[in-house]
N, C-alpha and C positions, 0 to 999 in steps of 0.2 A: 505492501501500500506506500502512495506517495502522499506526502503531505505538504501544505504548503510550508513556504520558508518563512514565512512569520508566524505559525504556528512551532514550527523546529526550533525558531529564534526566541519566543516567549517559552519555551520546555527548558533550552539551554540556558536561559537567565536565570529560571527558577532554582535547575540544579545549584549553579556556581553560587547564588545569594543565598541557600539554604531556604528558600521561600517555597511555601507548600504550589501545584499548579492551581490546585482548588481556590486556595487565597487569593494567587495573582488575580486570575479570571472573577473571583468574585462571585465564585456558585454555591459557596456556603453562607448562611445567615449572619448578617452585619454583626459582630460582636461576639459570637460563638468561636469559641476555643479550640482549635485543632490541636488534635494530640500528634505530637511529633513520632515518626513511624521507627519500631526497632531498628538498631543501625546493624548493616550485614558486617561494616568493617569491625573486626573485633579491637582496633588501634582507636577509636576514637574518643575513649576516655581512656585511652591508657596514658599515667602519669610520670611512669617510675622513669628512670633515666636509660636509652637504650644507644647512646653514643659515646663511645669513647674518642677521648681527645687526647694528641700528644701536644707537647711542649715544652720549653725552657723556661725556669722560673729562678735562674742564678745567671745573670748574664751583663757581661762588661763590655763599654765601647771607648772611645777614645776620651770620655768625660770624667775615666778614673784615671788617677791620677800614676798606678802602678800598669796603667795601660799607655794610655796618651803620651806621657813622656819616654818611652821605651818604642816607641815604633806606632803604635798603633795610631794613624790617620784617620779612620770609621766611624763614625759619629752612629747616635740611634738611628737614622733613617734608613742606612746600609744594615744595619741590624734587621729592622723589620721589614726592609726591602728583600733580602735574602732568607730569612723565615717564610716568608710568603710563597717562595718558589722561586724567585730571580736570580739570573746569574749576577756576580758582582766581581769586584777586582779586589782581591787581598791585598795586606799591604804588603805583599812583597811582589805586588804585581800578578799573581795568576791567577785565572779564573776557576770561580767554583761557586758551583748548585748543588744543592740538598737533591737527593733519588726523587722525592716526594717533600711538598710544603707543609710544613708545621702547621699545627691549630691554633695554638697561641705563645705569645712570649711575651715574657717580662723583663725590662732590661732595669738592672739592678747595679746601678753606679755606685759608688763609695760616696756616702753622703758626706764624709770628711774630703774637706777641697773638693768639693764637687766643681768638674768645672775647669778645674785652674789649669790642668793642660790643655783644653781646648785654647782658655787666653793666654799662654804662652807662647804656645803656636801660632797664634794669631797675633803673636807681638803686644797683645791688650796695655794702652797706654795709663788705664788705670793702674793696673799690676806693676808694671815695669815702674811709677814712678814710687814704688816703694824698696827697702835696701833690699829686704828678702826676695820679691820677686825678680831683680836684677839677678841675682844670686843666682836663684835657679833657674833662670835664661838662661845662663852661661854656660849654666851644667847642661843644659838640655842642648845648648850647643855643640856640645863637644864631645866626648868618645860616650861610647853607647856604656862603658862603667863609670864615666861622670854622671849621666842621666840617671842610670840604675841607684846612683849615691842621694840624688835630690830625692828619687823614689825613700830610700832607706830614711831620710832625714825625715821624710813627710810622714812615714810609718810610724816612726820613734814619737811624734808629735800625738799621733792615734791614744799613745799609751800614756803620755804626758797628759793630754786632756788640753792640751793651751796650743791652739793656733796661731802660727806666726802673721798670717794673713786672715782678716775677719773683716769681710766689709757686706753689710745687709742688705746694699742695692744689689751688689755681685750677686750674692746666693739666691736673691728671689729672681732676678733676673736669668739664671741659671735654670731654676727648678722650673720657673713658668715653661719656659722653654721646652723642658722636657717633659714636662704634660701635654702642652699641645702637639709634639710630633707624635705620641702616643695617641692621643686623639686624632691625627690624620690620619694614620693606618690601622686604626682599632675601622673592622667591618665586624658588627653582629652577623652573625649565621655563617659569615666562613670566615674569619682571622681575627681574631680577639689581640688585641694590646691591653693588657692591663699595666695599673700604674705600679712603680715599687722603686724601693731602693735596698742597697745595705748599709746597716749597721757595724761599723767596723772597731770593736772594739775589742782591746789585745789586754790580758792578766798585767797589772800594771807592777803583780807580785807584793804588793801590800797586803799587811793583813793577814800574812801569816799563809798565805796562798801560793809559796814559792816563787820562784823568777818570775822575772817579767817575760811575755814570751805565748802565753797560753792563748790561742784563739776562741774566742767565745761571740766573734762573730752573728748574726741573724739577717737575713733577708726578711726586709717590711711590704706585705703587700696590700693595697687598696681593693675594696670591690665598685669604688665609686669613680666618677668620671672627674672632669675639670670644675665642676660647681662648688664642690667640697675638697677636693685636694688639694686644690691652689690657696684654701686657706689657711695653709701648715707651710711651714718648712721642714724639711727632713730633719729628724733629732738623731744628730752625731752623737762620736765617742766623745767631741767637744763640748757637747752639754752634759753628759755622763755617759763612764764606763760601765754603771751599773744595771743590769739587765733589769731588776725592777722600776727604775727611773724609768727606760725606755716601755715598760707596761703602763705606766701612770701617762707616759705621753700619749700611746693610744689611747688610754679610758680616756682622755681630755679629747681626743679627737672625735671620738665616737657622742662623747656627751655635746660637744658644741657645734659639732656638724650635721648630726644624725647618719653618719656613715658607718662603715666599719672595714676593722684592720685587723690582720692579723701576723704576725711571724716564727720564719721558718729556721733554726739554729742548724749551723753546719758544719762540717770538719769537727767533729768532735776529736777523730784522731789525731788532732793536733793540740789537743788541751791539755794534754798531760794531766787527765783525771780529773779536769775540771769542768766542762759542760757539761756532765749530769751527774754531778757530785750529790752527795744525801747530807751534807750540810753547807749552810748559806752564811757565809761571812766568817769561819769558824765555829757556827754555833748549831745544831741541831735544826734541822725542817722541821717547821709548823705547819700546821692543817692550811693556814690561811696563806700560806706561801704558795704551797701543790696547790692551793684551787686556783690562785693566782697566774701560774706557771702553767699548768691546763688550760685555763680561759685563753690565754693569750697564745699559744705555741702548740696548736691542735697538731702538728705536723714537726718532722726532721726527715733531714736532707742525707739519705744513706748513701749515695754513693754519687763519685763527682770525679773530675778528672785528677784532684789529689787524692785519689785512693778511693777504694771501697771501704763503707760500714759498717756492714751488717753485720759480722763478728769476726774472731781473729782464733787463731789456732790454738793460743795457749788456753782461751776460755773456751772452745767449743775442740777438746781434741779427738773425740769421735767423729766430728764433721769432717768428709773427706772433702768437701768443697769450701771448706773454712778459709782457707792460704787462698784470698782473691783477689787480685792488685793490692798487696797490703802494704801499707805504710806506720812503719811502727818505729820509726827512728828518734821521735821527739814531740815538739810542738814546734811550732812556727817561727821561732829565734833558734831552733837547734839546741834547747837543751834537753839533754837527756832522756828519758822515758824507762818506769819502772813497771815489772810486771802489775804488780797492784794497782797500777792507775788504769788499764784496760779496762775496764771493767767499767768505767765510768765515762767510756768513749764511745762504745759500740752498740750499734742499736739492739742485738738480742740481750744483752745483758741490762741493758738497759730497762726495758720492757719488765726484765724480770724485777728487779729493784724495784720496780713501780707496784708490781705486785703485792712486794713485801712493804711498802711505806702505806701501802693504802689502807693494807690491815693492820697499820701500827699507827695511822693519821686519822684514817676516815676518806682521805681524797689521794687520786694516784698524779703526782706530778709529772708523768713520764708514759702518760696515756698516748702516744704517738703512733700516728698513720704516717707513712714512708712515703718519699716521692724523692727522686733524683733529678738532677740537672747537673750541665755542663761546667761552670764557673770559668768559662771561657774570656779572654780578654781580648781577644783577638776582633771581637764584634761580629762571629759567624759561629751558629750552632752547630756545631758538628758534632755525630756520634757513631756512624758506622767507620769500623774500622779501614774501609778501602777509602776516605774520605776525610781522613779527618786533618783539622789543618791545626792544630795543638792548642796551647791555653795561652803562651805567652806570644808577641810577635814574632820572637826571634825563634821561636818552636813552629815557623809554620814550615810546611813538605820542603826538605831540603836532605841533601846526601850529609850532611854534619849534625844535622838536631838530635839523632839519637846518641851520639856520645858525649853532648853536651851536659854540664853539670847544675840541677837545678836548685839546690839547697845545700850551701857548704858551712861545715863546721865552725861559729863564728871567731875560735879561737885559735883551733889549729888550719884553717881554711882545706882541710880535707873534704870532700864530696860526703856529702850522706844522703843525698838523691841525685842520680840521674834522670836526664827527660826520660830516656827510654822508657821507666816507671812511670811516669803518667798515664794515665787510663782515658780512651777513647768512650766517654761515658759523661752524664746519662740524663734519662728524661724523665718526666714527668707524666702518668696517665692518668688523665682523669675520667669519671666516669659521669658527663652530666647530659639533662635534657638539650640544651644550645648549646651551639657557640659562641656565647657573652660572656664579658664581663659577670654578670650578676650569677650565670650560672654554673662556670665555673668556681668562682669565690664559695660558691654554697657547699660545692660537691670537696672540695678543698676544705672547707669547717666542718664537714660530716663527715670525713676522712675516707670518704669511698675513692680514695686515689691509691697509685701502686707508683711504685720505683721502676725503672728498667737501666741496666747498663749501657744503654745503648739502642737496640733492638727494637721495634716496634712490635710487642707481643701483647697481644689479647689476652687478658688474663679476666677471670670472673669466679667469685667464691660467695656462696652463701653458707651459713648454718642458721639450724632450727634444733629439731626435739623430733622429726616425723617423716624426714622424706624418704622415700622409696628409692632403691637402687636404678627402677627405671627413669624415672623424674628426672635423671641428670641428661639425658638422652633425647628427649623432645625437645622441638624446635622451639617452644615458647617456656624453656627450663626456666628461664628468667622471669616471667610472670609468678610461675610457682615459687621460686626464691623470694621475691617481694612478699607475697602472699602471706607464707607459711613460716619467713625466718628474717632474716635480718643480713644485707651484704657485708662487704670487707669496711672497716671502722664502727659495727653496731657491735652492741651488747646483747647477750645470751641471760636470761634468769629465768629463776621461776621454773625450772625443770620438772617434767612429770615424773614423779617416783619413779627408780626403776630405770629411765630411761637417759641417755647417754646423747650428748649431740651428734648430730649428723652433717655431714657438708657435702652439699652439690660443687666442685670445682668443673672450670672449663681452662683449659689454654690452648691458643691457636699462634703458630707461629707467624712471625713477619711474613708477609706474602713473596717478597723478596729478601729471603736472609735465609738463616740456616733452621732448617729442621730440629726437633724436640727432642731431647734426650729423656727426661724424666721430668715428674711432678712431687714436689714433698710437701708434706704439712710439717711446719715447726712448730712445736709444741712446749709453752714454759707456763710451769706451774708451780703453787707455794705450799709446803707440805712444813706445817710449824713454823718455824720462822727460817726454814732452807728451802732457795731454791734450785729447779732442777731445770731441765731442757731434754726434748725427746727428738728426735727426727724421723719419721715416719715417710718412707716412699709409696704413693697410694696410686702412681700409674708411669708407665715405662712402657718404652718404643719399643719397637720392633720385635713385641709377643715377648717380653721377658716377664718371667713368672717373679713374683716378690718372693722375697725369703729373708727370715730373721728382720721385717721391717726393711728390706734393700732389693733394688733389682740387682736378680741373679748374678748379671755380669755386667761390665762395663761396657759402653756404648759404641768402644772404638774410633777412631777415626779416619777420613780420608783425606786428610790434608798433606798437601804438597806444599811444603813448604818454601823451597826452591822457587816453585810456582806461585806462589800466593794465592792459593786455589785449594777448591773443595768440591765434593759434591753430596746430595741431598741422597744420596743410594743408601743411608741410615737414617734411623730416627722417623718420628714420625711427623707431620704436620699438624694433627690435633691430635692432643688427648683430655680424658676427661676420667673424672674419679668421683663415687659415692664413698662417703668413708664415712666410719663411727669409729669413734675415739674408743680402742679396746681398754685402755687403764684409768678411763674418767674417775674421780672420786667428786660426788658432787656436794663434799665440803671444802673441796680445794679452788682457792683462785684459780683462773688458769687463760691464756691466751695462747690464739691458734692466728697462724699467716703463712700463707703459701710460697712457695721459692719455684721457681721454672729453670731450667738449665737447659741450655742451647747443646747441640753437637758441638766437636771441636770445630773450630774455625780458624783462617791466619787471621793473627793479630796484626794491630797496625804497623806495627816492625816489621814484620816480613812482605807488607805491601810497599814497605822504604825500602827492605832491602833487594827486590824486585826491580822496582822501578829505578832506582837508582844506581844499580848494580854493585853494591856494597856488601863486606863481608862483616856480621854483628858479633860482638863476642858471643861464645859460649855461654853467659849466664844470662842474657838478652832472651826473656821472654818471644816466642814467635805465634804461640797459638794461643786463642780463649776460648773461654764458653758462659756467652754472654748470658745474662739471665733476669729476672725479675720477683721484685720483691711485693706481695701484697699487703696493704694496711691490716691492722690483726682484727679478728674478733674475737674481744674479752666474756667470758665466763664469770660471771660473780655468785657464790651462793646465796 
């Protein structure tokens, strides 16, 4: 049957406008309420997150003094263009592009001396009119070593808390420009540019906290746009080096603007036991402190270029995957580390300490979700092993970069860390409803996020009390997970008598990367005043059985180091698991998080060796197994 075009047009208009044809044509009595038909589409009223978004939440441009003073000439504009998928030119003149755009980026330049490097590059007359400005400018124009000494001098000011240059007009101008650039590149639904910065405090060594040099940095991230964020100036180490003062600033921001903000600590492995310590300024932690820390710091950065922070082989001796991209030489000033400090630096032990403190204080200060990010100082968020452009400008791809020294002993000058020990990591993965500032921030706040060491693995976990084994295999298992359980970052309570928590887990490989080796559940629990950990392999690739909680054999390797290549002829692209805790005690506090391990593949050092035709020393790692760490699910009796 052929209908007139006018009728078809009317039908189309009704369909797209959501108005019934009967209403539009007036065939119903005036004023009569028309009952909407039941929706055939099952997704009309689906309000839980169905998008995983990948981004970088710790990223520096030429506006940071330890970037712009030593060769980074690319500002935030380049960072956002690159993250959105454009080809740009690196600081060493090399063309570079991501394999796929990121979904979001937070430019987090150091609040301390924010933009000073750019002003020096531009020979700003206001800065050069000061004696210190002239001194910095002369050092910057000198050798790379002289420029680095200017950076070291500035970083020592971070510790002292006394700036050598402090001009409110300059700070206001730079911050407003930073916010405006983020607004320019923010494209809701397609790409999100969140506002943020880094509070870069380093322990001063006063008050019995050990020698100066412990890294206590936090990234500060806002939910808001320029109307609120421009009402403040970044709170820096020059305002205070005390995290509690930062939290007070954040509380004032929310009270005065109606906005929202959170902080994310990073590089606990460079804090010599201070980042996640159980004491505060030499005294026992109080409930008030624990509650405020949990309120303002819902997440920690578990992996980045300066080492992985999930766990340490000393802390987890039965974990065969514990010694991964480990940095344990000392703190950010090279002060040596003692083994007893390690438990206050790594995520797994910190989560366990949080259980014990909660039992004692009634509040858990370390109830952290986990993300990864790059800490790139080259304005390029690169995390793939075959496309890594380093952490600092002098670490961009070259035949010499793997042999350079990254950290030297401050007294002897001996190498503590070489550049080859830097890791091509990491990424923050967010389960969100939309790609917007609001949706991403809300996911961060509720901890429905996870970390990867560079690959774009898709990982989902739900915990509940009555999940059935076949439900994880359903196409709509997430609907079940939200309806009868909680996602990563959630809490399980009030378990039915005789029931142990059950978990539905699904992990999918990065579509343009390595297959999966295995999926593991990491459990930590409190028994009396003692904490414990246990690792359960819950899904093994290649049809391997699980024997004594482990895949029955290693996955093997297809890596050809000389050719910097591998194949996905081992491992699986998708692994799923329904797992019930076989050792559950309803009276014990516990947490569960998932670790997903890829099959071996060439490390960035192998790609360098092949591309530049160089031989690297035997101690240089040439293969890696990238991984993901989900935020935990907590059980409370």
